[in-house]
NUSELO-74563 format. One record per atom (N, C-alpha, C): x, y, z. Coordinates in Angstrom, 3 decimals. Example, Ala and Ser with C-alpha at 12.3 -4.5 7.8 and 13.67 -1.06 7.14 Angstrom:
BEGIN
<site><x>13.190</x><y>-5.690</y><z>7.800</z></site>
<site><x>12.300</x><y>-4.500</y><z>7.800</z></site>
<site><x>13.200</x><y>-3.300</y><z>7.800</z></site>
<site><x>12.850</x><y>-2.250</y><z>7.080</z></site>
<site><x>13.670</x><y>-1.060</y><z>7.140</z></site>
<site><x>12.900</x><y>0.030</y><z>7.870</z></site>
//
This chain:
BEGIN
<site><x>10.429</x><y>-23.358</y><z>-5.770</z></site>
<site><x>10.443</x><y>-22.431</y><z>-4.868</z></site>
<site><x>9.482</x><y>-22.622</y><z>-3.937</z></site>
<site><x>9.615</x><y>-22.786</y><z>-2.831</z></site>
<site><x>9.085</x><y>-23.053</y><z>-1.279</z></site>
<site><x>8.094</x><y>-21.813</y><z>-1.275</z></site>
<site><x>6.785</x><y>-21.965</y><z>-0.581</z></site>
<site><x>5.716</x><y>-21.010</y><z>-0.433</z></site>
<site><x>6.607</x><y>-19.698</y><z>0.408</z></site>
<site><x>7.561</x><y>-20.055</y><z>1.230</z></site>
<site><x>8.000</x><y>-19.009</y><z>2.163</z></site>
<site><x>9.085</x><y>-17.942</y><z>1.441</z></site>
<site><x>9.703</x><y>-19.198</y><z>0.325</z></site>
<site><x>10.589</x><y>-17.856</y><z>-0.269</z></site>
<site><x>9.439</x><y>-17.232</y><z>-1.256</z></site>
<site><x>8.518</x><y>-17.563</y><z>-2.082</z></site>
<site><x>7.520</x><y>-16.676</y><z>-2.682</z></site>
<site><x>7.535</x><y>-15.757</y><z>-2.251</z></site>
<site><x>6.812</x><y>-15.843</y><z>-0.862</z></site>
<site><x>6.321</x><y>-14.827</y><z>-0.193</z></site>
<site><x>7.083</x><y>-13.273</y><z>0.447</z></site>
<site><x>8.545</x><y>-14.395</y><z>0.649</z></site>
<site><x>9.443</x><y>-13.400</y><z>0.917</z></site>
<site><x>10.172</x><y>-12.453</y><z>-0.524</z></site>
<site><x>10.007</x><y>-13.135</y><z>-1.402</z></site>
<site><x>10.540</x><y>-12.798</y><z>-2.384</z></site>
<site><x>9.376</x><y>-11.510</y><z>-2.920</z></site>
<site><x>8.100</x><y>-11.651</y><z>-2.898</z></site>
<site><x>6.878</x><y>-11.165</y><z>-2.793</z></site>
<site><x>7.701</x><y>-9.592</y><z>-1.642</z></site>
<site><x>7.455</x><y>-9.810</y><z>-0.756</z></site>
<site><x>7.800</x><y>-8.793</y><z>0.297</z></site>
<site><x>9.206</x><y>-7.614</y><z>0.193</z></site>
<site><x>9.942</x><y>-8.695</y><z>-0.687</z></site>
<site><x>11.397</x><y>-7.687</y><z>-0.987</z></site>
<site><x>10.953</x><y>-6.776</y><z>-2.115</z></site>
<site><x>10.083</x><y>-7.230</y><z>-3.182</z></site>
<site><x>9.491</x><y>-6.132</y><z>-4.238</z></site>
<site><x>8.590</x><y>-4.967</y><z>-3.600</z></site>
<site><x>7.576</x><y>-4.962</y><z>-2.644</z></site>
<site><x>6.990</x><y>-4.269</y><z>-1.855</z></site>
<site><x>7.747</x><y>-3.239</y><z>-1.733</z></site>
<site><x>8.816</x><y>-3.701</y><z>-0.559</z></site>
<site><x>9.541</x><y>-2.960</y><z>0.199</z></site>
<site><x>10.455</x><y>-1.947</y><z>-0.838</z></site>
<site><x>10.735</x><y>-2.491</y><z>-2.229</z></site>
<site><x>11.631</x><y>-1.894</y><z>-2.997</z></site>
<site><x>10.682</x><y>-0.505</y><z>-3.189</z></site>
<site><x>9.280</x><y>-1.180</y><z>-3.441</z></site>
<site><x>8.648</x><y>0.089</y><z>-4.374</z></site>
<site><x>8.168</x><y>0.085</y><z>-3.473</z></site>
<site><x>7.844</x><y>0.486</y><z>-2.013</z></site>
<site><x>7.621</x><y>1.793</y><z>-0.775</z></site>
<site><x>9.186</x><y>2.130</y><z>-0.370</z></site>
<site><x>10.406</x><y>2.201</y><z>-0.892</z></site>
<site><x>11.265</x><y>2.699</y><z>-0.642</z></site>
<site><x>11.529</x><y>4.045</y><z>-0.602</z></site>
<site><x>10.915</x><y>4.856</y><z>-1.546</z></site>
<site><x>10.632</x><y>6.135</y><z>-1.830</z></site>
<site><x>10.193</x><y>6.626</y><z>0.060</z></site>
<site><x>10.865</x><y>8.110</y><z>0.624</z></site>
<site><x>10.344</x><y>8.123</y><z>1.970</z></site>
<site><x>10.368</x><y>9.788</y><z>1.966</z></site>
<site><x>9.354</x><y>10.621</y><z>2.429</z></site>
<site><x>9.404</x><y>11.737</y><z>2.620</z></site>
<site><x>9.126</x><y>12.041</y><z>4.053</z></site>
<site><x>9.951</x><y>13.632</y><z>4.537</z></site>
<site><x>9.289</x><y>13.896</y><z>5.885</z></site>
<site><x>8.357</x><y>14.988</y><z>5.978</z></site>
<site><x>7.136</x><y>14.652</y><z>6.617</z></site>
<site><x>6.418</x><y>15.433</y><z>6.490</z></site>
<site><x>6.441</x><y>15.790</y><z>7.684</z></site>
<site><x>6.102</x><y>17.431</y><z>7.959</z></site>
<site><x>6.292</x><y>17.925</y><z>9.628</z></site>
<site><x>5.085</x><y>17.564</y><z>10.634</z></site>
<site><x>4.309</x><y>17.466</y><z>10.443</z></site>
<site><x>3.936</x><y>16.974</y><z>11.454</z></site>
<site><x>3.320</x><y>15.183</y><z>11.988</z></site>
<site><x>3.787</x><y>14.748</y><z>10.566</z></site>
<site><x>3.340</x><y>13.515</y><z>11.083</z></site>
<site><x>4.935</x><y>12.116</y><z>10.980</z></site>
<site><x>5.932</x><y>12.743</y><z>9.886</z></site>
<site><x>7.210</x><y>12.137</y><z>10.365</z></site>
<site><x>7.617</x><y>11.734</y><z>9.240</z></site>
<site><x>8.024</x><y>10.858</y><z>9.399</z></site>
<site><x>8.895</x><y>9.983</y><z>7.913</z></site>
<site><x>7.641</x><y>9.197</y><z>7.234</z></site>
<site><x>7.132</x><y>9.410</y><z>5.904</z></site>
<site><x>6.206</x><y>8.514</y><z>5.735</z></site>
<site><x>6.659</x><y>7.890</y><z>3.797</z></site>
<site><x>6.525</x><y>6.650</y><z>4.390</z></site>
<site><x>6.257</x><y>6.296</y><z>2.720</z></site>
<site><x>5.738</x><y>6.774</y><z>1.385</z></site>
<site><x>6.486</x><y>6.753</y><z>0.150</z></site>
<site><x>5.309</x><y>7.464</y><z>-0.706</z></site>
<site><x>5.102</x><y>6.279</y><z>-1.542</z></site>
<site><x>3.985</x><y>6.074</y><z>-2.148</z></site>
<site><x>3.577</x><y>4.976</y><z>-2.824</z></site>
<site><x>4.258</x><y>4.945</y><z>-4.517</z></site>
<site><x>4.240</x><y>3.972</y><z>-4.954</z></site>
<site><x>4.563</x><y>4.182</y><z>-6.664</z></site>
<site><x>4.004</x><y>5.202</y><z>-7.205</z></site>
<site><x>4.889</x><y>5.940</y><z>-8.622</z></site>
<site><x>3.948</x><y>6.662</y><z>-9.138</z></site>
<site><x>2.361</x><y>6.256</y><z>-9.787</z></site>
<site><x>2.308</x><y>4.992</y><z>-10.296</z></site>
<site><x>1.030</x><y>4.822</y><z>-10.630</z></site>
<site><x>-0.267</x><y>4.678</y><z>-9.486</z></site>
<site><x>-0.409</x><y>3.995</y><z>-8.138</z></site>
<site><x>-0.748</x><y>4.435</y><z>-7.307</z></site>
<site><x>-1.105</x><y>5.554</y><z>-6.464</z></site>
<site><x>0.011</x><y>6.833</y><z>-6.636</z></site>
<site><x>-0.322</x><y>7.575</y><z>-6.285</z></site>
<site><x>-0.798</x><y>8.679</y><z>-7.483</z></site>
<site><x>-1.114</x><y>8.264</y><z>-8.541</z></site>
<site><x>-2.124</x><y>8.566</y><z>-9.349</z></site>
<site><x>-3.387</x><y>8.106</y><z>-9.442</z></site>
<site><x>-3.732</x><y>7.616</y><z>-8.464</z></site>
<site><x>-5.053</x><y>6.718</y><z>-8.534</z></site>
<site><x>-5.511</x><y>6.882</y><z>-7.447</z></site>
<site><x>-4.560</x><y>7.684</y><z>-6.407</z></site>
<site><x>-5.000</x><y>8.143</y><z>-5.162</z></site>
<site><x>-5.347</x><y>9.781</y><z>-5.460</z></site>
<site><x>-4.543</x><y>10.119</y><z>-6.127</z></site>
<site><x>-5.191</x><y>11.544</y><z>-6.735</z></site>
<site><x>-6.454</x><y>11.805</y><z>-7.421</z></site>
<site><x>-6.110</x><y>10.839</y><z>-8.369</z></site>
<site><x>-7.540</x><y>10.600</y><z>-8.962</z></site>
<site><x>-8.751</x><y>10.912</y><z>-8.333</z></site>
<site><x>-8.919</x><y>9.711</y><z>-7.210</z></site>
<site><x>-9.831</x><y>9.792</y><z>-6.492</z></site>
<site><x>-9.931</x><y>11.172</y><z>-5.505</z></site>
<site><x>-8.895</x><y>11.754</y><z>-4.926</z></site>
<site><x>-9.116</x><y>13.072</y><z>-4.278</z></site>
<site><x>-9.470</x><y>14.048</y><z>-5.319</z></site>
<site><x>-9.295</x><y>14.120</y><z>-6.337</z></site>
<site><x>-9.488</x><y>15.119</y><z>-7.441</z></site>
<site><x>-11.173</x><y>14.992</y><z>-7.698</z></site>
<site><x>-11.788</x><y>13.789</y><z>-7.864</z></site>
<site><x>-12.777</x><y>13.626</y><z>-7.802</z></site>
<site><x>-14.102</x><y>13.492</y><z>-6.591</z></site>
<site><x>-13.306</x><y>13.741</y><z>-5.482</z></site>
<site><x>-14.363</x><y>13.987</y><z>-4.246</z></site>
<site><x>-13.942</x><y>15.496</y><z>-4.341</z></site>
<site><x>-12.781</x><y>16.192</y><z>-4.433</z></site>
<site><x>-12.700</x><y>17.704</y><z>-4.207</z></site>
<site><x>-13.667</x><y>18.271</y><z>-5.473</z></site>
<site><x>-13.951</x><y>17.482</y><z>-6.526</z></site>
<site><x>-15.030</x><y>18.261</y><z>-7.765</z></site>
<site><x>-16.471</x><y>18.306</y><z>-7.366</z></site>
<site><x>-16.522</x><y>17.114</y><z>-5.899</z></site>
<site><x>-17.856</x><y>16.740</y><z>-5.518</z></site>
<site><x>-18.818</x><y>16.005</y><z>-6.537</z></site>
<site><x>-17.760</x><y>15.177</y><z>-7.471</z></site>
<site><x>-18.402</x><y>14.131</y><z>-8.569</z></site>
<site><x>-18.554</x><y>12.574</y><z>-7.647</z></site>
<site><x>-17.634</x><y>12.011</y><z>-6.539</z></site>
<site><x>-18.737</x><y>11.445</y><z>-5.644</z></site>
<site><x>-18.393</x><y>12.217</y><z>-4.448</z></site>
<site><x>-18.910</x><y>11.567</y><z>-3.432</z></site>
<site><x>-19.029</x><y>11.932</y><z>-1.467</z></site>
<site><x>-17.525</x><y>11.185</y><z>-1.623</z></site>
<site><x>-16.756</x><y>12.470</y><z>-0.017</z></site>
<site><x>-15.948</x><y>11.868</y><z>0.178</z></site>
<site><x>-15.708</x><y>10.891</y><z>1.499</z></site>
<site><x>-17.123</x><y>10.528</y><z>2.012</z></site>
<site><x>-16.956</x><y>9.269</y><z>2.553</z></site>
<site><x>-16.459</x><y>7.889</y><z>1.677</z></site>
<site><x>-17.265</x><y>7.979</y><z>0.065</z></site>
<site><x>-17.023</x><y>7.269</y><z>-0.698</z></site>
<site><x>-15.836</x><y>7.021</y><z>-1.073</z></site>
<site><x>-15.066</x><y>8.273</y><z>-1.410</z></site>
<site><x>-13.793</x><y>8.051</y><z>-1.608</z></site>
<site><x>-12.729</x><y>7.669</y><z>-0.824</z></site>
<site><x>-13.240</x><y>7.749</y><z>0.596</z></site>
<site><x>-12.262</x><y>7.137</y><z>1.469</z></site>
<site><x>-12.504</x><y>5.820</y><z>1.927</z></site>
<site><x>-13.894</x><y>5.366</y><z>1.412</z></site>
<site><x>-13.750</x><y>3.217</y><z>1.717</z></site>
<site><x>-12.999</x><y>3.280</y><z>0.457</z></site>
<site><x>-13.546</x><y>4.214</y><z>-0.912</z></site>
<site><x>-12.636</x><y>3.184</y><z>-2.056</z></site>
<site><x>-11.085</x><y>3.112</y><z>-1.945</z></site>
<site><x>-10.280</x><y>4.047</y><z>-1.357</z></site>
<site><x>-9.168</x><y>4.271</y><z>-1.008</z></site>
<site><x>-8.816</x><y>3.643</y><z>-0.301</z></site>
<site><x>-9.307</x><y>3.077</y><z>0.724</z></site>
<site><x>-8.982</x><y>2.055</y><z>1.676</z></site>
<site><x>-9.308</x><y>0.737</y><z>1.115</z></site>
<site><x>-10.206</x><y>0.671</y><z>0.435</z></site>
<site><x>-10.146</x><y>-0.892</y><z>0.277</z></site>
<site><x>-9.158</x><y>-1.004</y><z>-1.240</z></site>
<site><x>-8.910</x><y>0.220</y><z>-1.696</z></site>
<site><x>-7.536</x><y>-0.078</y><z>-2.731</z></site>
<site><x>-6.361</x><y>-0.349</y><z>-1.634</z></site>
<site><x>-6.146</x><y>0.190</y><z>-0.737</z></site>
<site><x>-4.888</x><y>-0.249</y><z>0.133</z></site>
<site><x>-4.813</x><y>-1.123</y><z>0.481</z></site>
<site><x>-5.777</x><y>-1.998</y><z>1.267</z></site>
<site><x>-6.209</x><y>-3.328</y><z>1.703</z></site>
<site><x>-5.962</x><y>-4.206</y><z>0.516</z></site>
<site><x>-6.322</x><y>-4.037</y><z>-0.326</z></site>
<site><x>-6.511</x><y>-4.932</y><z>-1.598</z></site>
<site><x>-4.525</x><y>-5.250</y><z>-1.941</z></site>
<site><x>-4.139</x><y>-4.209</y><z>-1.954</z></site>
<site><x>-2.544</x><y>-3.701</y><z>-2.185</z></site>
<site><x>-1.659</x><y>-4.713</y><z>-1.404</z></site>
<site><x>-2.338</x><y>-4.653</y><z>-0.083</z></site>
<site><x>-1.712</x><y>-4.885</y><z>1.271</z></site>
<site><x>-1.672</x><y>-6.914</y><z>1.235</z></site>
<site><x>-2.797</x><y>-7.008</y><z>0.991</z></site>
<site><x>-3.311</x><y>-8.203</y><z>0.508</z></site>
<site><x>-2.479</x><y>-9.044</y><z>-0.938</z></site>
<site><x>-2.677</x><y>-8.523</y><z>-1.796</z></site>
<site><x>-1.983</x><y>-9.076</y><z>-2.480</z></site>
<site><x>-0.679</x><y>-9.188</y><z>-2.734</z></site>
<site><x>0.113</x><y>-8.572</y><z>-1.714</z></site>
<site><x>1.578</x><y>-7.900</y><z>-1.861</z></site>
<site><x>1.890</x><y>-9.228</y><z>-1.347</z></site>
<site><x>1.585</x><y>-10.023</y><z>-0.162</z></site>
<site><x>1.584</x><y>-11.046</y><z>0.867</z></site>
<site><x>2.948</x><y>-10.539</y><z>2.045</z></site>
<site><x>3.091</x><y>-9.437</y><z>1.490</z></site>
<site><x>3.916</x><y>-9.078</y><z>2.809</z></site>
<site><x>3.574</x><y>-9.549</y><z>4.290</z></site>
<site><x>2.562</x><y>-9.241</y><z>4.899</z></site>
<site><x>2.330</x><y>-9.754</y><z>6.070</z></site>
<site><x>2.296</x><y>-11.065</y><z>6.261</z></site>
<site><x>1.794</x><y>-12.059</y><z>5.211</z></site>
<site><x>1.569</x><y>-13.285</y><z>5.477</z></site>
<site><x>2.982</x><y>-13.992</y><z>5.490</z></site>
<site><x>4.067</x><y>-13.826</y><z>4.516</z></site>
<site><x>5.287</x><y>-13.916</y><z>4.390</z></site>
<site><x>5.761</x><y>-14.117</y><z>5.238</z></site>
<site><x>5.751</x><y>-12.590</y><z>6.206</z></site>
<site><x>6.166</x><y>-12.569</y><z>7.351</z></site>
<site><x>6.020</x><y>-13.438</y><z>8.478</z></site>
<site><x>4.645</x><y>-13.183</y><z>8.506</z></site>
<site><x>3.799</x><y>-14.342</y><z>9.303</z></site>
<site><x>4.642</x><y>-15.734</y><z>9.374</z></site>
<site><x>4.322</x><y>-16.096</y><z>8.436</z></site>
<site><x>4.705</x><y>-17.675</y><z>8.240</z></site>
<site><x>6.332</x><y>-17.913</y><z>8.727</z></site>
<site><x>7.304</x><y>-17.306</y><z>8.440</z></site>
<site><x>8.631</x><y>-17.033</y><z>8.948</z></site>
<site><x>8.387</x><y>-16.849</y><z>9.868</z></site>
<site><x>7.862</x><y>-16.353</y><z>10.685</z></site>
<site><x>7.801</x><y>-15.618</y><z>12.331</z></site>
<site><x>7.114</x><y>-17.783</y><z>12.695</z></site>
<site><x>6.195</x><y>-17.792</y><z>12.226</z></site>
<site><x>5.972</x><y>-19.494</y><z>12.787</z></site>
<site><x>6.729</x><y>-20.349</y><z>12.849</z></site>
<site><x>7.632</x><y>-20.323</y><z>11.951</z></site>
<site><x>8.580</x><y>-21.783</y><z>11.597</z></site>
<site><x>9.816</x><y>-21.080</y><z>12.252</z></site>
<site><x>9.768</x><y>-20.338</y><z>12.674</z></site>
<site><x>11.177</x><y>-20.276</y><z>13.454</z></site>
<site><x>11.335</x><y>-20.196</y><z>15.104</z></site>
//
């Protein structure tokens, strides 16, 4: 399997995982993460709400988790490589 095919198959899995969408009144249509990730984000939110951790730390943890997920998925990398070769 070529590198491009491997990255694009990872992209397909990511798109499938985030295919559920919800219409939020002020934001428009928003992708809903898979249940395990949603539970993680809710847990960090509960810890911040109960003041177990400070809210800036909760934002940093959540942002780091989102960035790590994006990096691991290879979606942007696979699409970028596909565009470079096109």
